[in-house]
C-alpha positions in Angstrom: 7.9 16.0 4.6 5.6 15.3 1.6 4.8 11.8 0.4 6.9 12.4 -2.7 9.8 13.4 -0.5 9.4 10.4 1.7 9.3 7.9 -1.2 12.3 9.7 -2.9 14.3 9.5 0.4 13.4 5.8 1.0 14.5 4.8 -2.5 17.6 6.9 -2.5 18.6 5.4 0.8 18.6 2.0 -1.0 21.5 3.4 -3.2 19.4 3.8 -6.3 20.3 6.4 -8.9 18.2 9.4 -9.5 17.0 7.9 -12.8 16.0 4.6 -11.2 14.3 6.4 -8.3 12.4 8.6 -10.7 11.3 5.6 -12.8 10.1 3.7 -9.8 8.2 6.7 -8.5 6.6 7.2 -11.9 5.3 3.6 -11.7 4.1 4.0 -8.2 2.3 7.3 -9.1 0.5 5.5 -12.0 -0.5 2.7 -9.6 -1.7 4.7 -6.6 -1.0 8.4 -7.1 1.6 7.8 -4.3 -1.1 7.2 -1.7 -0.1 4.5 0.9 -3.7 3.8 1.7 -5.0 3.5 -1.9 -7.6 0.8 -2.5 -8.0 -0.2 -6.1 -10.6 2.1 -7.6 -12.6 -0.6 -9.3 -13.1 -2.4 -5.9 -14.3 0.6 -3.9 -17.9 0.0 -4.6 -17.6 -3.5 -3.2 -15.2 -2.8 -0.3 -15.6 0.8 0.6 -13.4 3.9 0.5 -9.6 3.9 1.0 -10.0 5.1 4.6 -12.9 2.8 5.4 -11.0 -0.3 4.1 -7.8 0.6 5.8 -9.6 1.2 9.2 -11.5 -2.1 8.8 -8.3 -4.1 8.2 -6.3 -2.3 10.9 -9.1 -2.9 13.5 -9.5 -6.5 12.6 -13.1 -6.0 11.4 -11.9 -7.1 8.0 -9.8 -10.1 8.9 -6.5 -11.2 7.4 -7.9 -14.0 5.2 -10.5 -11.6 3.7 -7.7 -9.0 3.1 -5.4 -11.3 1.3 -8.0 -13.1 -0.8 -10.2 -10.2 -1.9 -8.4 -9.6 -5.2 -8.2 -5.9 -4.6 -5.0 -4.0 -5.1 -3.9 -2.1 -2.1 -1.3 0.4 -1.1 1.3 2.5 -2.9 2.2 -0.5 -5.2 -1.3 -1.8 -5.5 -0.4 -5.3 -4.3 -3.0 -7.8 -5.2 -1.5 -11.3 -4.9 -2.1 -13.3 -1.8 1.6 -13.6 -0.9 2.3 -9.8 -1.2 -0.8 -8.8 0.8 0.0 -11.4 3.4 3.5 -10.1 3.8 2.2 -6.5 4.1 -0.4 -7.6 6.6 2.1 -9.6 8.7 4.8 -6.9 8.6 2.4 -4.2 9.8 0.8 -6.3 12.5 4.2 -7.4 13.8 5.4 -3.8 14.0 2.0 -2.5 15.4 1.5 -0.3 12.4 -1.3 0.5 10.0 -1.4 -1.3 6.7 -1.1 2.2 5.2 2.0 3.2 7.2 4.8 4.2 4.9 
């Protein structure tokens, strides 16, 4: 299943209309090109590539406090705020998943 199909299915399973689903997907595409591991392009020089950053956070080499306070958008929705990134981090760690896991 492609990323587009995964996102479409996830949103449709939330009982959204086709129009609402398409609108949200359009926004997510503008934010991240629908890439779950997307690091904000303007921060890559400072923090590394998408895959390097994701691996560093997942492994603990880039700790939670650094992740949530680095002012870098991350993920499919390009979350930047401390609270959103902390929620993403905690959810993934509690489930034993990568921060890039769909």
